[in-house]
VOPAGU-2260 file (C-alpha; in pm, 1 decimal, decimal comma):
REM VOPAGU-2260
SITE   aa  ch    i         X         Y         Z
SITE  MET   A    0   -2213,5    -787,4    1988,5
SITE  ALA   A    1   -2050,8    -927,8    2303,2
SITE  GLY   A    2   -1801,9   -1132,0    2105,7
SITE  THR   A    3   -1708,7    -834,2    1890,8
SITE  ALA   A    4   -1654,3    -613,5    2195,2
SITE  ALA   A    5   -1438,7    -877,3    2361,9
SITE  LEU   A    6   -1231,3    -915,6    2046,6
SITE  ALA   A    7   -1177,2    -540,3    2027,0
SITE  GLU   A    8   -1085,7    -516,9    2395,4
SITE  SER   A    9    -828,0    -791,7    2362,0
SITE  LEU   A   10    -657,1    -612,8    2073,3
SITE  LEU   A   11    -683,9    -253,4    2196,7
SITE  ASP   A   12    -638,2    -316,1    2569,1
SITE  VAL   A   13    -918,9     -67,6    2627,2
SITE  ALA   A   14   -1271,9    -143,1    2746,9
SITE  VAL   A   15   -1565,5    -101,6    2509,4
SITE  VAL   A   16   -1853,9     105,7    2647,8
SITE  SER   A   17   -2103,4      35,7    2368,6
SITE  THR   A   18   -2136,4    -107,6    2020,2
SITE  THR   A   19   -2356,3      -0,7    1729,7
SITE  SER   A   20   -2408,3    -179,4    1399,0
SITE  VAL   A   21   -2304,2      25,9    1097,1
SITE  ALA   A   22   -2428,8     -17,8     743,7
SITE  GLY   A   23   -2152,0    -143,3     517,9
SITE  GLY   A   24   -2080,1    -373,6     228,7
SITE  ASP   A   25   -2195,5    -730,4     176,8
SITE  ILE   A   26   -1865,4    -885,2     286,3
SITE  CYS   A   27   -1792,0    -781,7     644,0
SITE  THR   A   28   -1990,5    -702,1     955,4
SITE  THR   A   29   -1911,5    -346,6    1060,1
SITE  THR   A   30   -1956,9    -218,9    1416,0
SITE  ARG   A   31   -1892,1     117,6    1575,9
SITE  LEU   A   32   -1718,9     103,8    1912,4
SITE  ARG   A   33   -1726,5     363,0    2190,3
SITE  LEU   A   34   -1421,8     317,3    2411,6
SITE  THR   A   35   -1361,4     411,5    2775,6
SITE  ASP   A   36   -1073,4     638,8    2676,4
SITE  GLY   A   37   -1318,6     859,9    2484,2
SITE  ARG   A   38   -1229,6     740,8    2137,9
SITE  ASN   A   39   -1464,9     598,8    1878,9
SITE  ALA   A   40   -1350,1     322,5    1649,6
SITE  ILE   A   41   -1488,8      87,5    1390,3
SITE  ILE   A   42   -1430,1    -287,5    1375,8
SITE  LYS   A   43   -1482,6    -502,6    1066,8
SITE  THR   A   44   -1518,7    -877,5    1107,4
SITE  ARG   A   45   -1572,8   -1157,3     859,7
SITE  PRO   A   46   -1631,2   -1522,3     952,0
SITE  GLN   A   47   -1373,4   -1751,5     793,5
SITE  ALA   A   48   -1197,2   -1466,5     620,4
SITE  PRO   A   49    -926,6   -1578,4     374,8
SITE  ALA   A   50    -570,2   -1581,4     502,4
SITE  ALA   A   51    -420,8   -1231,2     521,1
SITE  PHE   A   52    -752,6   -1069,1     421,1
SITE  PHE   A   53    -746,7    -807,4     697,3
SITE  THR   A   54    -369,4    -774,4     720,2
SITE  THR   A   55    -357,4    -697,2     348,9
SITE  GLU   A   56    -621,4    -427,9     397,2
SITE  ALA   A   57    -426,4    -282,5     689,0
SITE  GLU   A   58    -105,3    -279,7     487,8
SITE  GLY   A   59    -280,9     -96,3     203,9
SITE  LEU   A   60    -433,2     163,3     435,7
SITE  ARG   A   61     -99,2     229,8     601,1
SITE  ARG   A   62      68,8     267,1     265,2
SITE  LEU   A   63    -192,8     516,2     147,2
SITE  ARG   A   64    -172,1     704,2     475,9
SITE  SER   A   65     205,3     733,1     453,6
SITE  ALA   A   66     174,6     885,2     104,5
SITE  GLY   A   67      61,5    1210,2     263,9
SITE  GLY   A   68    -213,0    1274,5       9,3
SITE  ALA   A   69    -578,0    1186,3      60,4
SITE  PRO   A   70    -653,5    1123,2     429,8
SITE  VAL   A   71    -688,5     764,5     550,0
SITE  PRO   A   72    -820,2     631,6     883,5
SITE  GLU   A   73    -554,5     513,9    1125,4
SITE  VAL   A   74    -529,2     137,0    1170,4
SITE  LEU   A   75    -563,4      76,4    1544,7
SITE  ALA   A   76    -533,6    -302,9    1539,0
SITE  VAL   A   77    -554,8    -597,4    1303,6
SITE  ASP   A   78    -542,7    -975,4    1314,2
SITE  ASP   A   79    -679,7   -1266,1    1111,1
SITE  GLU   A   80   -1032,8   -1209,5    1244,5
SITE  CYS   A   81   -1076,7    -835,1    1216,9
SITE  ILE   A   82    -944,2    -487,4    1152,5
SITE  ILE   A   83   -1005,7    -190,4    1383,7
SITE  LEU   A   84    -986,0     165,5    1250,6
SITE  GLU   A   85   -1036,3     509,9    1395,5
SITE  TRP   A   86   -1392,2     631,0    1347,4
SITE  ILE   A   87   -1436,8     901,2    1083,2
SITE  GLU   A   88   -1747,2    1111,3    1144,3
SITE  PRO   A   89   -1926,9    1142,4     810,2
SITE  THR   A   90   -2067,3    1464,7     672,5
SITE  LYS   A   91   -2248,6    1581,9     361,4
SITE  PRO   A   92   -2039,6    1594,6      41,0
SITE  THR   A   93   -1964,5    1950,1     -67,4
SITE  PRO   A   94   -1792,1    2106,4    -369,7
SITE  ASP   A   95   -1512,3    2240,7    -148,1
SITE  LEU   A   96   -1442,5    1896,9      -2,5
SITE  ALA   A   97   -1449,3    1751,9    -354,8
SITE  GLU   A   98   -1187,4    1998,2    -475,5
SITE  GLU   A   99    -970,5    1931,4    -172,7
SITE  PHE   A  100    -999,7    1559,1    -239,3
SITE  GLY   A  101    -906,7    1596,2    -606,3
SITE  ARG   A  102    -581,2    1767,6    -513,7
SITE  ALA   A  103    -512,1    1520,1    -234,3
SITE  LEU   A  104    -572,6    1219,5    -460,4
SITE  ALA   A  105    -323,9    1362,6    -710,8
SITE  ALA   A  106     -66,6    1376,5    -430,0
SITE  THR   A  107    -138,4    1015,0    -334,6
SITE  HIS   A  108     -84,5     902,9    -693,1
SITE  ALA   A  109     229,2    1113,6    -729,8
SITE  SER   A  110     391,4     950,8    -425,3
SITE  GLY   A  111     463,3     659,5    -658,4
SITE  ALA   A  112     462,9     284,5    -626,1
SITE  GLY   A  113     798,9     172,5    -760,3
SITE  GLY   A  114     646,3     -60,9   -1017,4
SITE  PHE   A  115     327,8    -203,1   -1163,7
SITE  GLY   A  116     176,8    -446,9    -916,1
SITE  ALA   A  117     236,3    -521,2    -548,6
SITE  GLU   A  118     444,3    -745,9    -326,6
SITE  ARG   A  119     150,9    -970,9    -244,2
SITE  ASP   A  120    -178,1   -1065,4    -402,1
SITE  GLY   A  121    -487,0    -902,5    -257,2
SITE  TYR   A  122    -863,0    -881,1    -281,2
SITE  ILE   A  123   -1119,8    -659,8    -447,6
SITE  GLY   A  124   -1440,8    -718,3    -259,3
SITE  ARG   A  125   -1467,0   -1096,7    -220,4
SITE  ALA   A  126   -1261,3   -1161,1    -533,4
SITE  PRO   A  127    -889,6   -1244,3    -539,3
SITE  LEU   A  128    -662,6    -988,9    -700,3
SITE  PRO   A  129    -338,8   -1106,4    -867,6
SITE  ASN   A  130     -67,8    -846,8    -810,4
SITE  ARG   A  131     262,2   -1002,6    -918,2
SITE  PRO   A  132     456,5    -715,3   -1078,8
SITE  LEU   A  133     521,2    -684,0   -1451,5
SITE  PRO   A  134     749,2    -437,9   -1634,8
SITE  THR   A  135     481,4    -224,2   -1802,3
SITE  TRP   A  136     131,6    -115,6   -1713,2
SITE  GLU   A  137      -5,0    -265,5   -2035,1
SITE  GLU   A  138     134,6    -608,6   -1946,4
SITE  PHE   A  139      12,8    -579,0   -1588,4
SITE  TYR   A  140    -337,6    -465,0   -1679,0
SITE  ALA   A  141    -391,2    -734,5   -1939,7
SITE  SER   A  142    -229,7   -1023,6   -1748,7
SITE  ARG   A  143    -317,4    -943,6   -1385,9
SITE  ARG   A  144    -644,6    -758,3   -1418,7
SITE  VAL   A  145    -847,6    -817,7   -1732,3
SITE  MET   A  146    -770,9   -1164,1   -1867,4
SITE  PRO   A  147    -798,7   -1356,9   -1536,3
SITE  TYR   A  148   -1146,2   -1214,3   -1494,0
SITE  VAL   A  149   -1239,5   -1281,0   -1855,8
SITE  LYS   A  150   -1171,5   -1647,9   -1783,8
SITE  ALA   A  151   -1353,9   -1642,0   -1450,3
SITE  ALA   A  152   -1655,7   -1462,0   -1597,0
SITE  THR   A  153   -1669,1   -1702,1   -1892,0
SITE  ASP   A  154   -1645,9   -2003,7   -1661,1
SITE  ARG   A  155   -1927,3   -1859,8   -1451,7
SITE  GLY   A  156   -2146,4   -1803,3   -1756,6
SITE  ALA   A  157   -2144,8   -1426,9   -1706,3
SITE  LEU   A  158   -1957,3   -1370,7   -2033,7
SITE  THR   A  159   -2016,9   -1544,9   -2366,7
SITE  LEU   A  160   -1728,6   -1675,4   -2575,5
SITE  GLU   A  161   -1799,5   -1405,5   -2834,0
SITE  GLN   A  162   -1789,3   -1133,9   -2569,1
SITE  ALA   A  163   -1467,7   -1277,5   -2428,0
SITE  LYS   A  164   -1306,9   -1263,3   -2774,6
SITE  VAL   A  165   -1393,3    -894,7   -2810,0
SITE  ILE   A  166   -1221,6    -814,4   -2479,5
SITE  GLU   A  167    -922,8   -1030,6   -2571,8
SITE  GLN   A  168    -888,6    -838,9   -2899,9
SITE  ALA   A  169    -886,7    -511,2   -2709,8
SITE  MET   A  170    -611,1    -641,8   -2481,9
SITE  LYS   A  171    -401,8    -746,3   -2781,6
SITE  ARG   A  172    -424,7    -389,1   -2905,9
SITE  LEU   A  173    -362,1    -236,9   -2565,4
SITE  PRO   A  174     -31,1     -64,7   -2654,4
SITE  SER   A  175    -206,3     131,4   -2928,9
SITE  LEU   A  176    -485,1     234,7   -2690,1
SITE  THR   A  177    -263,0     388,9   -2425,0
SITE  PRO   A  178     -79,6     724,2   -2409,6
SITE  ASP   A  179     286,7     787,6   -2341,6
SITE  PRO   A  180     419,6     576,4   -2051,6
SITE  GLU   A  181     391,9     718,2   -1701,4
SITE  PRO   A  182     560,5     605,6   -1379,8
SITE  ALA   A  183     357,8     368,2   -1164,7
SITE  ALA   A  184     115,0     562,5    -946,2
SITE  LEU   A  185      12,8     452,3    -597,4
SITE  LEU   A  186    -350,7     351,2    -651,0
SITE  HIS   A  187    -636,1     292,3    -411,7
SITE  GLY   A  188    -743,0      25,7    -659,9
SITE  ASP   A  189   -1115,8       4,8    -576,9
SITE  LEU   A  190   -1207,3     371,2    -577,8
SITE  TRP   A  191   -1583,8     372,4    -612,5
SITE  SER   A  192   -1788,6     625,4    -417,9
SITE  GLY   A  193   -1873,1     374,7    -144,1
SITE  ASN   A  194   -1507,1     367,0     -46,7
SITE  LEU   A  195   -1499,4     740,1      22,5
SITE  VAL   A  196   -1594,5     877,8     363,0
SITE  TRP   A  197   -1675,0    1248,0     340,0
SITE  SER   A  198   -1592,0    1424,7     665,8
SITE  ALA   A  199   -1513,9    1773,6     790,0
SITE  ASP   A  200   -1146,2    1674,9     789,6
SITE  GLY   A  201   -1148,9    1571,9     423,0
SITE  VAL   A  202   -1255,9    1279,3     209,3
SITE  HIS   A  203   -1104,7     963,9     358,8
SITE  LEU   A  204   -1010,3     652,5     164,4
SITE  ILE   A  205   -1125,3     313,0     295,7
SITE  ASP   A  206   -1136,2     -50,2     175,4
SITE  PRO   A  207    -844,4     -28,3     -67,8
SITE  ALA   A  208    -691,5    -272,6    -314,4
SITE  VAL   A  209    -355,9     -94,6    -319,4
SITE  HIS   A  210    -106,0    -151,2    -600,5
SITE  GLY   A  211     109,8      33,2    -847,5
SITE  GLY   A  212     -82,6     114,2   -1163,3
SITE  HIS   A  213    -202,8     386,3   -1398,2
SITE  ARG   A  214    -356,3     686,3   -1224,9
SITE  GLU   A  215    -640,4     701,0   -1476,9
SITE  THR   A  216    -767,0     371,8   -1329,0
SITE  ASP   A  217    -873,4     530,5    -999,7
SITE  LEU   A  218   -1045,5     817,2   -1178,9
SITE  ALA   A  219   -1230,0     581,4   -1413,7
SITE  MET   A  220   -1351,9     382,3   -1114,3
SITE  LEU   A  221   -1490,3     699,0    -956,6
SITE  ALA   A  222   -1681,3     763,8   -1277,9
SITE  LEU   A  223   -1814,9     408,3   -1315,4
SITE  PHE   A  224   -2081,5     424,4   -1044,0
SITE  GLY   A  225   -2078,1     799,0    -993,1
SITE  ALA   A  226   -1931,5    1009,6    -712,9
SITE  PRO   A  227   -2062,5    1331,4    -557,7
SITE  HIS   A  228   -1923,6    1641,0    -730,1
SITE  LEU   A  229   -1715,6    1422,8    -962,1
SITE  GLN   A  230   -1635,6    1703,6   -1205,8
SITE  ARG   A  231   -1505,8    1918,9    -919,4
SITE  ILE   A  232   -1280,1    1630,0    -816,1
SITE  ILE   A  233   -1146,1    1586,5   -1169,2
SITE  ASP   A  234   -1093,8    1958,5   -1227,1
SITE  ALA   A  235    -902,2    2000,8    -901,1
SITE  TYR   A  236    -694,0    1691,2    -977,2
SITE  GLN   A  237    -599,8    1832,9   -1315,4
SITE  GLU   A  238    -498,0    2165,9   -1164,4
SITE  VAL   A  239    -206,5    1997,9    -988,4
SITE  ALA   A  240    -149,1    1688,8   -1203,8
SITE  PRO   A  241    -279,5    1733,2   -1560,0
SITE  LEU   A  242    -387,7    1413,3   -1732,3
SITE  GLN   A  243    -261,2    1323,0   -2076,6
SITE  ASP   A  244    -468,0    1422,9   -2377,8
SITE  GLY   A  245    -757,6    1191,8   -2454,5
SITE  TRP   A  246    -784,7    1054,8   -2101,5
SITE  SER   A  247   -1164,5    1068,1   -2107,3
SITE  ASP   A  248   -1164,4     847,1   -2417,5
SITE  ARG   A  249    -975,8     584,3   -2215,3
SITE  ILE   A  250   -1225,7     566,4   -1930,0
SITE  ALA   A  251   -1386,1     259,2   -2089,8
SITE  LEU   A  252   -1046,4      89,1   -2098,0
SITE  HIS   A  253    -990,2     136,7   -1726,4
SITE  GLN   A  254   -1346,6      31,8   -1644,8
SITE  LEU   A  255   -1304,0    -308,4   -1807,8
SITE  HIS   A  256   -1156,4    -466,0   -1496,1
SITE  PRO   A  257   -1418,3    -350,3   -1241,4
SITE  LEU   A  258   -1697,8    -444,3   -1482,9
SITE  LEU   A  259   -1550,2    -793,4   -1514,8
SITE  VAL   A  260   -1513,5    -821,2   -1137,0
SITE  HIS   A  261   -1883,1    -739,0   -1103,0
SITE  ALA   A  262   -1966,5    -991,9   -1373,5
SITE  VAL   A  263   -1786,0   -1260,1   -1173,6
SITE  LEU   A  264   -1936,9   -1160,4    -839,0
SITE  PHE   A  265   -2288,2   -1059,0    -940,2
SITE  GLY   A  266   -2353,5   -1172,2   -1296,9
SITE  GLY   A  267   -2635,5    -973,8   -1454,1
SITE  ALA   A  268   -2550,6    -736,8   -1736,7
SITE  TYR   A  269   -2196,9    -659,0   -1624,7
SITE  GLY   A  270   -2039,8    -901,5   -1871,7
SITE  ALA   A  271   -2223,9    -741,1   -2161,2
SITE  ARG   A  272   -2120,8    -396,4   -2039,1
SITE  ALA   A  273   -1756,4    -505,4   -2029,4
SITE  ALA   A  274   -1778,0    -640,7   -2384,2
SITE  ALA   A  275   -1946,4    -319,6   -2501,9
SITE  ALA   A  276   -1667,6    -113,6   -2344,3
SITE  ALA   A  277   -1406,1    -323,9   -2522,4
SITE  GLN   A  278   -1593,2    -292,2   -2852,9
SITE  SER   A  279   -1603,2      85,6   -2816,8
SITE  LEU   A  280   -1225,8      89,5   -2776,9
SITE  LEU   A  281   -1176,2    -120,2   -3090,7
SITE  GLU   A  282   -1412,6      95,8   -3293,6
SITE  ALA   A  283   -1249,7     416,3   -3175,0
SITE  LYS   A  284    -918,7     310,7   -3328,7
SITE  HIS   A  285   -1064,0     242,2   -3676,8
C-alpha cells in the first residue's frame, strides 16, 4: 500500500499513519487511511481509469451533497488516478435510519436537476453512461438509457434479437406507460443497496451516476436487488413526496436500464429478465 499512501499524502498534504484494505466493488481498489491529523479517509484507485472517471464521480458527489437531502461523504481530493473521501463509520441498518433516509432522499430528488440528463457523460460501474440532455424524460430514458444498452447487449450475445424487439416495442409505447410529467429530479442514478452506507449519522450515498431523471428510477433501483427496510424507506418518502398513482406498476419500466447494464457487464440471465420486464409492461396495457 506504499504507493497508495504516497498518492494520498501528495494530494492531502497530510501524512498517512496506516492503511487497511476495504471490501468494495469489482472496479476499484478501496483503502482506508488513518491520517496524522486524526482523520480517517478512504481512497479509491483504479489502474488505467478512463478519462474523467474519478472527477465525474467527485462532481456527482458534490452535487448530491449540495442538495441538502441524503447525506454524502465529503470529497477530500481527486485526480485522474484516485478519489479520496471522508470515512463514514458503518453501522447496522435500522428502521429509524431507513425512515430518515426515505425523507432525505425525497429532499434530494426535490432539489431538482434543471433538465433530463447531465452536462457530461458518465459511468455506471464500468459501463459508459450517455447523458446528453433531451426535452422529456421519455425521450431521455429511451435514447440515452435503454436503447444504447439493447444494442450493446445484443452485440455481446446477452440479448436475442427477439428479446431486443420486445424491449424496443415497450420503448415505442413509453408515453402511454408513464404518468403525468414531473420536473426532472436530481437522481443518484445507481441506487442499489451496495451504494448506501448506513451510519449513525444517516444513510450516506456513494458511487453515484448523477443526472436529471424521473424520481421513480432511484426507487426502482433500490427494489431491484433489495435494500434493508425498503418498505420503511418508501413509506417515509411518500409521507413528504407522494408518488403518482400506479408507481409500483412502473417499477419494471425503471428496472429495464439496470437489467440491461448487467446483461452487458455480466451476461447470464439479465437479458432475459429485461425482456420479461418489457413484456410485462406491454401486457399490462392490453
